[in-house]
Backbone as a printed PyTorch tensor [residue, N CA C, xyz], in Angstrom:
tensor([[[-47.1280,  17.6710,  57.5130],
         [-47.3750,  17.8780,  58.9200],
         [-48.7320,  18.5350,  59.1240]],

        [[-49.1040,  19.4340,  58.2290],
         [-50.4070,  20.0850,  58.3460],
         [-51.5300,  19.0620,  58.2840]],

        [[-51.3740,  18.0760,  57.3990],
         [-52.3910,  17.0280,  57.2770],
         [-52.4960,  16.2160,  58.5590]],

        [[-51.3540,  15.9270,  59.1800],
         [-51.3700,  15.1750,  60.4380],
         [-52.1250,  15.9410,  61.5170]],

        [[-51.9130,  17.2340,  61.5900],
         [-52.6130,  18.0460,  62.5900],
         [-54.1080,  18.1010,  62.3090]],

        [[-54.4830,  18.2400,  61.0290],
         [-55.9040,  18.2950,  60.6830],
         [-56.6130,  16.9920,  61.0330]],

        [[-55.8950,  15.8630,  60.9060],
         [-56.4780,  14.5540,  61.1990],
         [-56.2240,  14.1300,  62.6390]],

        [[-55.6760,  15.0390,  63.4420],
         [-55.3140,  14.7770,  64.8360],
         [-54.3270,  13.6290,  64.9820]],

        [[-53.4530,  13.4930,  64.0150],
         [-52.3710,  12.5090,  64.0870],
         [-51.1870,  13.1360,  64.7920]],

        [[-51.3590,  13.4040,  66.0750],
         [-50.3560,  14.1580,  66.8200],
         [-49.0340,  13.4080,  66.9540]],

        [[-49.1060,  12.1050,  67.1610],
         [-47.8630,  11.3420,  67.3090],
         [-47.0290,  11.3760,  66.0430]],

        [[-47.6690,  11.2450,  64.8860],
         [-46.9120,  11.2730,  63.6370],
         [-46.3750,  12.6730,  63.3650]],

        [[-47.1140,  13.6970,  63.7280],
         [-46.6360,  15.0710,  63.5450],
         [-45.3970,  15.3240,  64.4070]],

        [[-45.4420,  14.9010,  65.6470],
         [-44.2890,  15.0770,  66.5410],
         [-43.1050,  14.2500,  66.0540]],

        [[-43.3840,  13.0590,  65.5650],
         [-42.3140,  12.2190,  65.0260],
         [-41.6290,  12.8890,  63.8450]],

        [[-42.4050,  13.5150,  62.9710],
         [-41.8240,  14.2240,  61.8230],
         [-40.9750,  15.3960,  62.2750]],

        [[-41.3980,  16.0960,  63.3280],
         [-40.5830,  17.1830,  63.8700],
         [-39.2590,  16.6490,  64.4150]],

        [[-39.3030,  15.5150,  65.0800],
         [-38.0830,  14.9280,  65.6400],
         [-37.1230,  14.4920,  64.5320]],

        [[-37.6590,  13.8930,  63.4790],
         [-36.8190,  13.4760,  62.3500],
         [-36.2070,  14.7010,  61.6880]],

        [[-37.0030,  15.7370,  61.4880],
         [-36.4930,  16.9670,  60.8780],
         [-35.3750,  17.5640,  61.7230]],

        [[-35.5850,  17.6420,  63.0280],
         [-34.5760,  18.2170,  63.9090],
         [-33.2840,  17.4000,  63.8790]],

        [[-33.4090,  16.0950,  63.8010],
         [-32.2230,  15.2320,  63.7290],
         [-31.4690,  15.4520,  62.4260]],

        [[-32.1890,  15.5220,  61.3280],
         [-31.5460,  15.6070,  60.0220],
         [-30.9920,  16.9920,  59.7120]],

        [[-31.6850,  18.0410,  60.0960],
         [-31.2690,  19.3970,  59.7240],
         [-29.9940,  19.8150,  60.4490]],

        [[-29.8180,  19.3910,  61.6680],
         [-28.6540,  19.8250,  62.4290],
         [-27.4990,  18.8500,  62.4150]],

        [[-27.5670,  17.8720,  61.5370],
         [-26.5560,  16.8130,  61.5280],
         [-25.1710,  17.3100,  61.1150]],

        [[-25.0920,  18.0620,  60.0140],
         [-23.7920,  18.4100,  59.4580],
         [-23.3700,  19.8600,  59.6400]],

        [[-24.3290,  20.7440,  59.8820],
         [-24.0120,  22.1600,  59.9670],
         [-25.0560,  22.8650,  60.8330]],

        [[-24.7890,  24.0960,  61.2110],
         [-25.7680,  24.8300,  62.0310],
         [-27.0930,  25.0190,  61.2770]],

        [[-28.1610,  25.1250,  62.0330],
         [-29.4900,  25.2900,  61.4520],
         [-29.6330,  26.7070,  60.9050]],

        [[-30.0470,  26.8740,  59.6450],
         [-30.2600,  28.2230,  59.1240],
         [-31.4340,  28.9080,  59.8240]],

        [[-31.4060,  30.2140,  59.8590],
         [-32.4360,  30.9610,  60.5690],
         [-33.8340,  30.6500,  60.0450]],

        [[-33.9970,  30.5790,  58.7380],
         [-35.3140,  30.2860,  58.1570],
         [-35.8000,  28.9190,  58.6170]],

        [[-34.8890,  27.9750,  58.7370],
         [-35.2510,  26.6410,  59.2150],
         [-35.6660,  26.6540,  60.6740]],

        [[-34.9480,  27.4340,  61.4770],
         [-35.2950,  27.5360,  62.8980],
         [-36.6580,  28.1840,  63.0780]],

        [[-36.9360,  29.2170,  62.2900],
         [-38.2320,  29.8830,  62.3900],
         [-39.3660,  28.9320,  61.9880]],

        [[-39.1680,  28.2050,  60.8970],
         [-40.1940,  27.2500,  60.4540],
         [-40.4140,  26.1740,  61.5130]],

        [[-39.3250,  25.6860,  62.1090],
         [-39.4430,  24.6550,  63.1380],
         [-40.2360,  25.1600,  64.3340]],

        [[-39.9620,  26.3730,  64.7620],
         [-40.6710,  26.9180,  65.9230],
         [-42.1540,  27.1380,  65.6220]],

        [[-42.4750,  27.5200,  64.3990],
         [-43.8880,  27.6650,  64.0210],
         [-44.6000,  26.3220,  64.0870]],

        [[-43.9010,  25.2640,  63.6660],
         [-44.4890,  23.9190,  63.6920],
         [-44.5330,  23.3490,  65.1040]],

        [[-43.5970,  23.7500,  65.9420],
         [-43.5470,  23.2700,  67.3160],
         [-44.6040,  23.9250,  68.1990]],

        [[-45.0110,  25.1400,  67.8630],
         [-45.9030,  25.9270,  68.7150],
         [-47.1940,  25.2180,  69.1240]],

        [[-47.8770,  24.4530,  68.2630],
         [-49.1070,  23.7920,  68.7300],
         [-48.8650,  22.7340,  69.8090]],

        [[-47.6560,  22.1910,  69.8720],
         [-47.3600,  21.1160,  70.8230],
         [-46.7070,  21.6220,  72.1050]],

        [[-45.8630,  22.6140,  71.9860],
         [-45.1550,  23.1760,  73.1420],
         [-45.1920,  24.7010,  73.0230]],

        [[-46.3520,  25.3060,  73.2630],
         [-46.4900,  26.7470,  72.9860],
         [-45.5740,  27.6420,  73.8170]],

        [[-45.3860,  27.3340,  75.0860],
         [-44.5680,  28.1970,  75.9260],
         [-43.1000,  28.1150,  75.5190]],

        [[-42.6280,  26.9180,  75.2520],
         [-41.2450,  26.7480,  74.8020],
         [-41.0320,  27.4180,  73.4510]],

        [[-41.9700,  27.2400,  72.5400],
         [-41.8440,  27.8480,  71.2170],
         [-41.8210,  29.3750,  71.3120]],

        [[-42.6730,  29.9390,  72.1490],
         [-42.6870,  31.4030,  72.3180],
         [-41.3620,  31.9060,  72.8900]],

        [[-40.8440,  31.2040,  73.8820],
         [-39.5750,  31.6160,  74.4970],
         [-38.4430,  31.5790,  73.4720]],

        [[-38.3380,  30.4840,  72.7320],
         [-37.2820,  30.3680,  71.7270],
         [-37.4790,  31.3650,  70.5950]],

        [[-38.7220,  31.6260,  70.2400],
         [-39.0530,  32.5920,  69.1970],
         [-38.5300,  33.9760,  69.5810]],

        [[-38.7420,  34.3500,  70.8300],
         [-38.2600,  35.6530,  71.2940],
         [-36.7310,  35.6790,  71.3690]],

        [[-36.1240,  34.5650,  71.7430],
         [-34.6610,  34.5140,  71.8610],
         [-33.9490,  34.6160,  70.5190]],

        [[-34.6090,  34.2010,  69.4460],
         [-33.9590,  34.3560,  68.1380],
         [-34.2180,  35.7340,  67.5450]],

        [[-34.9240,  36.5810,  68.3030],
         [-35.0570,  37.9770,  67.9070],
         [-36.3330,  38.3520,  67.1900]],

        [[-37.3340,  37.5230,  67.2150],
         [-38.6020,  37.8690,  66.5800],
         [-39.4480,  38.6630,  67.5640]],

        [[-40.0190,  39.7610,  67.0850],
         [-40.7580,  40.6600,  67.9770],
         [-42.1830,  40.1900,  68.2390]],

        [[-42.9100,  39.8270,  67.2030],
         [-44.3060,  39.4080,  67.4010],
         [-44.3510,  37.9520,  67.8550]],

        [[-45.4080,  37.5440,  68.5320],
         [-45.4980,  36.1680,  69.0240],
         [-45.5440,  35.1410,  67.8900]],

        [[-45.0130,  33.9630,  68.1550],
         [-45.0090,  32.8950,  67.1610],
         [-46.4340,  32.4680,  66.8190]],

        [[-47.3400,  32.6170,  67.7630],
         [-48.7310,  32.2280,  67.5150],
         [-49.3970,  33.1040,  66.4620]],

        [[-48.8450,  34.2890,  66.1990],
         [-49.3900,  35.1740,  65.1760],
         [-48.6440,  35.0620,  63.8450]],

        [[-47.5870,  34.2950,  63.8200],
         [-46.8070,  34.1300,  62.5850],
         [-47.5710,  33.2290,  61.6100]],

        [[-47.4330,  33.4770,  60.3190],
         [-48.1390,  32.6280,  59.3530],
         [-47.5870,  31.2050,  59.3550]],

        [[-48.4710,  30.2490,  59.1140],
         [-48.0950,  28.8360,  59.0720],
         [-47.1800,  28.5990,  57.8780]],

        [[-46.0860,  27.8580,  58.0550],
         [-45.1610,  27.6270,  56.9420],
         [-45.8170,  26.7890,  55.8370]],

        [[-45.4690,  27.1280,  54.6050],
         [-45.9910,  26.4160,  53.4440],
         [-44.8090,  25.7800,  52.7180]],

        [[-44.9380,  24.5040,  52.3950],
         [-43.8630,  23.7840,  51.7170],
         [-43.7720,  24.2030,  50.2580]],

        [[-42.5500,  24.2840,  49.7560],
         [-42.3090,  24.5810,  48.3500],
         [-42.2710,  23.2640,  47.5880]],

        [[-43.2410,  22.9940,  46.7120],
         [-43.2900,  21.7170,  45.9970],
         [-42.0340,  21.4260,  45.1840]],

        [[-41.3670,  22.4610,  44.6960],
         [-40.1570,  22.2420,  43.8990],
         [-39.0430,  21.6230,  44.7410]],

        [[-39.0070,  21.9630,  46.0200],
         [-37.9680,  21.4160,  46.8930],
         [-38.2990,  20.0010,  47.3750]],

        [[-39.5520,  19.6030,  47.2540],
         [-39.9690,  18.2940,  47.7400],
         [-39.7870,  17.1810,  46.7120]],

        [[-39.5450,  17.5410,  45.4580],
         [-39.4030,  16.5070,  44.4330],
         [-38.0120,  15.8820,  44.5160]],

        [[-37.9610,  14.6010,  44.2220],
         [-36.7010,  13.8760,  44.2300],
         [-36.4480,  13.3130,  42.8320]],

        [[-35.1830,  13.2300,  42.4760],
         [-34.8310,  12.7090,  41.1620],
         [-34.5480,  11.2190,  41.1980]],

        [[-34.0450,  10.7370,  42.3380],
         [-33.7410,   9.3090,  42.4570],
         [-34.3430,   8.7610,  43.7390]],

        [[-34.5770,   7.4640,  43.7320],
         [-35.0710,   6.7590,  44.9110],
         [-34.0510,   5.7160,  45.3140]],

        [[-33.9210,   5.4850,  46.6000],
         [-33.0680,   4.4150,  47.1070],
         [-33.9860,   3.2470,  47.4440]],

        [[-33.7770,   2.1470,  46.7440],
         [-34.5940,   0.9500,  46.8860],
         [-33.8150,  -0.0920,  47.6800]],

        [[-34.4530,  -0.6890,  48.6760],
         [-33.8430,  -1.7550,  49.4580],
         [-33.9230,  -3.0490,  48.6550]],

        [[-32.8250,  -3.7860,  48.6270],
         [-32.7950,  -5.0680,  47.9270],
         [-32.6220,  -6.1650,  48.9700]],

        [[-33.5800,  -7.0840,  48.9820],
         [-33.5250,  -8.2170,  49.8970],
         [-33.2970,  -9.4920,  49.0980]],

        [[-32.5890, -10.4110,  49.7130],
         [-32.4560, -11.7550,  49.1560],
         [-32.9730, -12.7040,  50.2270]],

        [[-34.0160, -13.4440,  49.8690],
         [-34.6920, -14.3480,  50.8010],
         [-35.1220, -13.6170,  52.0810]],

        [[-35.5910, -12.3840,  51.9300],
         [-36.1350, -11.6420,  53.0520],
         [-35.1380, -10.9030,  53.9150]],

        [[-33.8400, -11.0010,  53.5920],
         [-32.8230, -10.2920,  54.3710],
         [-32.2020,  -9.1970,  53.5250]],

        [[-32.0530,  -8.0150,  54.1050],
         [-31.4940,  -6.8850,  53.3610],
         [-30.0510,  -7.1870,  52.9790]],

        [[-29.7850,  -7.0110,  51.7010],
         [-28.4330,  -7.2640,  51.1980],
         [-27.7970,  -6.0460,  50.5530]],

        [[-28.6200,  -5.1140,  50.0530],
         [-28.0620,  -3.9730,  49.3320],
         [-29.1080,  -2.8720,  49.2000]],

        [[-28.6680,  -1.7330,  48.7460],
         [-29.5200,  -0.6120,  48.3590],
         [-29.1060,  -0.2270,  46.9450]],

        [[-30.0690,   0.0910,  46.1070],
         [-29.7620,   0.5670,  44.7660],
         [-30.5310,   1.8570,  44.5210]],

        [[-29.9500,   2.7120,  43.6960],
         [-30.6260,   3.9530,  43.3310],
         [-31.2200,   3.7980,  41.9540]],

        [[-32.4720,   4.2280,  41.8280],
         [-33.1720,   4.2040,  40.5510],
         [-33.8030,   5.5710,  40.3290]],

        [[-34.0730,   5.9360,  39.0730],
         [-34.7690,   7.2060,  38.8350],
         [-36.1350,   7.2090,  39.5150]],

        [[-36.6040,   8.3740,  39.9180],
         [-37.8590,   8.4700,  40.6650],
         [-39.0470,   7.9100,  39.8940]],

        [[-39.0460,   8.0000,  38.5840],
         [-40.1640,   7.5120,  37.7890],
         [-39.9830,   6.0960,  37.2790]],

        [[-39.0370,   5.3600,  37.8280],
         [-38.7460,   4.0110,  37.3290],
         [-39.9180,   3.0640,  37.5790]],

        [[-40.2310,   2.2580,  36.5790],
         [-41.3030,   1.2790,  36.7340],
         [-40.7730,   0.0280,  37.4260]],

        [[-41.6510,  -0.9410,  37.6340],
         [-41.2670,  -2.1640,  38.3510],
         [-40.1650,  -2.9220,  37.6280]],

        [[-40.2190,  -2.9560,  36.3090],
         [-39.2040,  -3.6800,  35.5420],
         [-37.8200,  -3.0580,  35.7290]],

        [[-37.7510,  -1.7330,  35.7370],
         [-36.4690,  -1.0540,  35.9380],
         [-35.9460,  -1.2840,  37.3450]],

        [[-36.8290,  -1.2840,  38.3350],
         [-36.4090,  -1.5380,  39.7090],
         [-35.9130,  -2.9740,  39.8510]],

        [[-36.6160,  -3.9020,  39.2180],
         [-36.2150,  -5.3130,  39.2530],
         [-34.8490,  -5.4800,  38.6130]],

        [[-34.6490,  -4.8560,  37.4450],
         [-33.3680,  -4.9640,  36.7400],
         [-32.2220,  -4.3770,  37.5550]],

        [[-32.4540,  -3.2400,  38.1910],
         [-31.4130,  -2.6200,  39.0150],
         [-31.0510,  -3.5080,  40.2000]],

        [[-32.0470,  -4.1320,  40.8040],
         [-31.7880,  -5.0050,  41.9540],
         [-31.0010,  -6.2370,  41.5240]],

        [[-31.3910,  -6.8290,  40.4060],
         [-30.7000,  -8.0350,  39.9380],
         [-29.2980,  -7.7230,  39.4260]],

        [[-29.0340,  -6.4790,  39.0440],
         [-27.7040,  -6.0900,  38.5750],
         [-26.7430,  -5.7940,  39.7100]],

        [[-27.2400,  -5.7210,  40.9200],
         [-26.3970,  -5.4320,  42.0780],
         [-25.3230,  -6.5090,  42.2370]],

        [[-24.1020,  -6.0740,  42.5420],
         [-22.9930,  -7.0190,  42.7160],
         [-23.2510,  -7.9900,  43.8620]],

        [[-23.8070,  -7.4910,  44.9500],
         [-24.0700,  -8.3570,  46.1050],
         [-25.1100,  -9.4160,  45.7680]],

        [[-26.1440,  -9.0250,  45.0280],
         [-27.1730,  -9.9940,  44.6320],
         [-26.5790, -11.0130,  43.6670]],

        [[-25.7660, -10.5600,  42.7230],
         [-25.1400, -11.4720,  41.7670],
         [-24.2520, -12.4900,  42.4800]],

        [[-23.5430, -12.0360,  43.5230],
         [-22.6900, -12.9540,  44.2800],
         [-23.5200, -14.0130,  44.9820]],

        [[-24.6830, -13.6320,  45.4940],
         [-25.5430, -14.5960,  46.1760],
         [-26.2600, -15.5270,  45.1970]],

        [[-26.5630, -15.0320,  44.0150],
         [-27.2330, -15.8680,  43.0220],
         [-26.2940, -16.9320,  42.4420]],

        [[-25.0120, -16.6170,  42.3800],
         [-23.9880, -17.5440,  41.8580],
         [-24.3750, -18.0920,  40.4830]],

        [[-24.8690, -17.2120,  39.6210],
         [-25.2010, -17.6190,  38.2570],
         [-26.5740, -18.2530,  38.0950]],

        [[-27.2760, -18.5220,  39.1760],
         [-28.6100, -19.1330,  39.0820],
         [-29.6560, -18.0700,  38.8080]],

        [[-30.7910, -18.5170,  38.3040],
         [-31.9330, -17.6330,  38.1250],
         [-32.7450, -17.6300,  39.4240]],

        [[-33.2490, -16.4800,  39.8430],
         [-34.0780, -16.4590,  41.0470],
         [-35.4190, -17.1480,  40.8010]],

        [[-35.9510, -17.7880,  41.8530],
         [-37.2530, -18.4370,  41.7310],
         [-38.3600, -17.4010,  41.5580]],

        [[-38.2120, -16.3100,  42.2990],
         [-39.2490, -15.2920,  42.2840],
         [-38.6280, -13.9430,  42.6330]],

        [[-39.1670, -12.8790,  42.0640],
         [-38.7310, -11.5270,  42.3950],
         [-39.9900, -10.7280,  42.7090]],

        [[-40.0720, -10.2450,  43.9460],
         [-41.2200,  -9.4640,  44.3930],
         [-40.7900,  -8.0020,  44.4550]],

        [[-41.5380,  -7.1470,  43.7440],
         [-41.2200,  -5.7190,  43.7080],
         [-42.3350,  -4.9390,  44.3990]],

        [[-41.9500,  -4.1740,  45.4110],
         [-42.8690,  -3.2220,  46.0320],
         [-42.4270,  -1.8640,  45.4920]],

        [[-43.1710,  -1.3030,  44.5340],
         [-42.7120,  -0.1100,  43.8270],
         [-42.3120,   1.0390,  44.7550]],

        [[-41.1120,   1.5630,  44.4930],
         [-40.6120,   2.7000,  45.2630],
         [-40.0580,   2.3570,  46.6270]],

        [[-40.0960,   1.0790,  47.0140],
         [-39.6380,   0.7130,  48.3610],
         [-38.5810,  -0.3770,  48.3490]],

        [[-38.9310,  -1.5490,  47.8450],
         [-37.9900,  -2.6630,  47.9350],
         [-38.2050,  -3.6860,  46.8340]],

        [[-37.1690,  -4.4860,  46.6670],
         [-37.2120,  -5.6290,  45.7680],
         [-36.7110,  -6.8220,  46.5710]],

        [[-37.5050,  -7.8950,  46.6080],
         [-37.1280,  -9.1030,  47.3310],
         [-36.8720, -10.2000,  46.2970]],

        [[-35.6550, -10.7230,  46.2960],
         [-35.2600, -11.8010,  45.3870],
         [-35.2890, -13.1010,  46.1750]],

        [[-36.0810, -14.0650,  45.6750],
         [-36.1830, -15.3650,  46.3280],
         [-35.3510, -16.3480,  45.5160]],

        [[-34.3820, -16.9600,  46.1740],
         [-33.5100, -17.9420,  45.5070],
         [-34.0720, -19.3270,  45.6870]]])
C-alpha cells in the first residue's frame, strides 16, 4: 500500500483497503492492532473519519502523528499457492502447489486433477499453457 501511495495509485490503495476490511472481519471481530493499522492506512484518504474512529477506540494522540505501519515479511510469506486450472479456457478446478513449484510441477498438478482427468477421458492434451503462479490452461 505504501508503494501505491508513493506512485499516486490511489484507486489501487483504496481497493486494497476494501479487500482487507472485507477479509479481516469475515469470521471474527477485528483485533485492536488490526483496527489501529487500518485507521493509520485510512487516514490519508478520509482524515476526519479516521481521526474520529481513532479517538473512539481510545487513542489519545492524533492518528496523523502515529507511525506508519510496517509489514512483517515473515507474515507475508506463503507456503502454498492456489493455481486455477482451465480446460479449453474455462475454469474447471483449483489445485494447491508449493510456493516454489516450477512450471513442470504446476503442469503435473493440474493434469493430475480429477476434474481434468474426467474431461480428458484418457486422451493426451494438445497443449498445456502454464502461467507460473497463476493458472494452467489445458487445451484438448
